[in-house]
Structure formats: C-alpha cells, structure tokens
C-alpha positions in Angstrom: 8.7 -4.0 12.2 7.1 -7.2 13.2 3.7 -6.2 11.8 4.8 -5.8 8.2 3.9 -8.6 5.8 4.4 -8.8 2.1 1.4 -7.4 0.2 -0.8 -10.3 -0.9 0.8 -12.7 1.6 -1.9 -12.7 4.3 -4.1 -15.8 4.1 -7.2 -15.1 2.0 -10.1 -13.9 4.1 -8.0 -14.1 7.3 -9.5 -10.9 8.7 -12.9 -9.5 8.3 -13.3 -5.7 8.7 -16.5 -4.4 10.2 -17.8 -0.9 10.3 -15.9 0.0 13.5 -12.6 -1.3 12.0 -13.2 0.7 8.8 -14.0 3.9 10.8 -10.7 3.5 12.8 -8.7 2.9 9.6 -10.4 5.9 7.9 -9.3 8.2 10.8 -5.8 6.9 10.7 -5.6 7.4 7.0 -6.5 11.1 7.5 -3.8 11.4 10.3 -1.5 8.5 11.0 -0.4 10.1 14.2 -3.9 10.3 15.7 -4.0 8.9 19.2 -6.2 6.0 20.3 -8.0 8.4 22.7 -8.9 10.7 19.8 -10.0 7.8 17.7 -12.1 6.4 20.5 -13.8 9.7 21.1 -14.6 10.1 17.4 -16.1 6.6 16.9 -17.8 6.4 20.3 -15.9 3.4 21.9 -13.3 3.0 24.6 -9.5 3.4 24.1 -8.9 -0.3 24.9 -11.4 -1.3 22.2 -9.5 0.9 19.6 -6.2 -0.6 20.8 -7.5 -4.2 20.5 -9.0 -3.6 17.1 -5.8 -2.0 15.8 -3.7 -4.9 17.3 -5.9 -7.5 15.5 -5.8 -5.6 12.2 -2.0 -5.0 12.3 -1.1 -8.5 13.5 -3.4 -10.1 11.0 -1.6 -8.2 8.1 -4.8 -6.5 7.0 -3.2 -3.0 7.3 0.1 -1.5 8.5 1.3 1.9 9.5 4.0 3.5 7.4 5.5 6.8 6.3 5.5 7.6 2.5 8.7 9.5 1.6 8.6 11.7 -1.5 11.7 10.5 -3.5 11.8 13.6 -5.7 12.1 15.9 -2.6 15.2 14.0 -1.4 17.0 14.0 -4.8 15.5 11.0 -6.6 13.0 12.5 -9.1 13.3 9.7 -11.8 10.5 7.2 -11.3 11.0 4.2 -13.5 9.1 1.0 -14.0 11.0 -2.0 -15.3 9.3 -5.1 -16.8 11.6 -8.1 -16.7 11.5 -11.4 -18.4 13.3 -14.2 -16.5 14.9 -17.3 -18.0 17.2 -20.0 -16.7 16.7 -19.1 -13.0 13.8 -19.3 -10.5 11.8 -16.1 -10.8 11.6 -15.7 -7.0 15.4 -15.8 -6.7 15.7 -13.0 -9.2 13.0 -11.0 -7.5 14.6 -11.5 -4.1 18.0 -10.3 -5.5 16.4 -7.2 -7.0 14.4 -6.5 -3.8 17.7 -6.1 -1.9 18.9 -3.4 -4.3 19.2 0.2 -3.2 16.6 2.5 -5.0 14.1 -0.3 -5.6 10.7 0.5 -4.0 8.6 -2.3 -5.4 9.0 -5.8 -6.8 6.0 -7.8 -8.0 5.6 -11.1 -9.8 3.3 -10.8 -12.7 1.4 -12.9 -15.3 1.5 -11.6 -18.9 4.3 -10.0 -21.0 6.8 -9.9 -18.1 7.7 -12.0 -15.1 8.7 -9.3 -12.7 7.8 -5.7 -12.4 10.1 -3.3 -10.6 9.8 0.3 -9.5 12.9 2.3 -8.7 13.6 6.0 -7.9 16.8 7.4 -9.3 18.8 10.7 -9.4 18.8 11.4 -13.2 18.9 9.8 -16.6 22.5 8.8 -16.3 21.8 7.1 -13.0 18.8 5.3 -14.8 21.1 4.2 -17.7 23.7 2.8 -15.3 21.1 1.2 -13.1 19.6 -0.7 -16.0 22.8 -1.6 -17.8 25.2 -2.2 -14.9 22.9 -3.4 -12.1 19.7 -5.0 -13.5 20.8 -6.5 -16.9 23.8 -8.4 -15.5 21.7 -10.2 -12.9 21.7 -13.9 -13.6 18.3 -14.9 -15.1 17.3 -11.5 -16.4 16.6 -12.2 -20.1 15.2 -8.8 -21.0 14.3 -5.5 -19.5 11.6 -3.1 -20.8 11.9 0.4 -19.2 9.1 2.8 -18.7 9.8 6.3 -17.4 6.9 7.7 -15.3 6.5 11.2 -16.6 3.9 12.2 -14.0 1.9 10.3 -11.3 -1.7 11.2 -11.4 -2.8 9.1 -8.5 -1.0 7.3 -5.7 -2.9 6.3 -2.6 -3.1 3.7 0.2 -6.9 4.3 0.6 -8.1 1.1 -0.9 -10.0 -1.0 1.6 -12.2 -3.4 -0.3 -15.8 -2.3 -0.3 -16.4 1.4 -0.4 -17.2 3.1 2.9 -20.9 3.6 3.3 -21.8 1.2 0.5 -23.6 -1.4 2.6 -27.3 -1.9 2.5 -27.5 -4.0 5.6 -29.9 -3.3 8.4 -28.3 -1.1 11.1 -27.2 -3.2 14.1 -26.8 -0.3 16.6 -23.0 -0.8 16.8 -21.5 2.6 17.6 -18.8 2.0 14.9 -21.5 1.4 12.3 -22.8 4.9 12.8 -19.4 6.4 13.0 -18.2 4.9 9.8 -21.3 6.0 7.9 -20.9 9.6 9.3 -17.2 9.6 8.4 -17.9 8.3 4.9 -20.5 11.1 4.4 -18.1 13.8 5.7 -15.2 12.4 3.6 -17.4 12.3 0.4 -18.6 15.8 1.1 -15.1 17.2 1.2 -14.4 15.5 -2.1 -17.7 16.8 -3.6 -19.0 13.2 -4.1 -21.9 11.2 -2.9 -20.9 8.5 -0.3 
C-alpha cells in the first residue's frame, strides 16, 4: 500500500484540488469501484486525464482508496474510545506501541486533557475489561486511562474535502471538470434534500 500516508502527515498545502479533482473524488466516494472510463465519461475528460489526476492525488497523500469494514458485523460490536495520559516515556513511543495492537483502529496525539486518543473494537464487555487492564494499562508510560464506550455512532464519513462542493463564487473558466463538479454537487445535494 505505497499510497497510504498517516493522516495529517502530508506537507501542508502540498496538493491543490481543482474542480475536476473534486468531481473525480465525488464519483469515487459514491462508488469506489467505479472505472476510470466511467469517471471520464461522467466528467467529460479522457481516461488518461482521470488516471493522471488520481495518480497525483494518491501519490501526494491528498486522498486514498480504502474499504471500511463494519466491526460489529464481524463480531466486534464494542466501540471504545480511550484517552491516555503519558508520563516518563516519549508519547510517540507509547503511541507506536499501541498502534501495533490488534483491535486498535485509531491512534491520535492530542492537546488537552489527554496525550493520546485510541479507538478500538472489541467482542464484549469482558474483552473491553481485559483490553484496558491487561493490555493498555501495563504499557510503560501509560499513566492513566479514561474509557468511553460509544453507545451509538450518529455519523461516520470520509466525505470531508475542505471547501464544500459548489461553494465557489469564482468566474467560470470553461474547464469541463468545473461544470461537472457543479452538476454533481447539485445532484448530490438534491438527493439529500439540501441546497448545494
């Protein structure tokens, strides 16, 4: 998976997305298996243009293609957030050790009441208890653990892309991607019952 980079690790402003890039990404979000030929037809450019755009976006770390597994459907319905305080050890060393653990889906370094936030998916409450007391707490440098059981997830998406689609007020340039992204934004908003 050479295209994957850690979230937040791409150089600031290393890639600028134009309307055509956004249109391509919007179509892929709707169906990640969509072919370059289908995307090219939809946005009004050639297949090589789509391929080159995607290559640039993926290699630059601005987006990546992934599959989201539903942990509950495969026997891990307990979604837990752990806020950790670290003391006596480099916070990154602790984070890297936790990142290697089975069942951990997210590790982020934070500013505020905790140093590291962890998300994990577990089988049941007993598994949660053992994970916290036998796996996390004994890690060198973990000074405290605050546990939050996620009762229900109201929203989870990968749709964030910076500026909202169709929100620009720039003068049209005539670029086919510009018109495609505006049309796709209108259609997407209409299916959600919102204004673009």
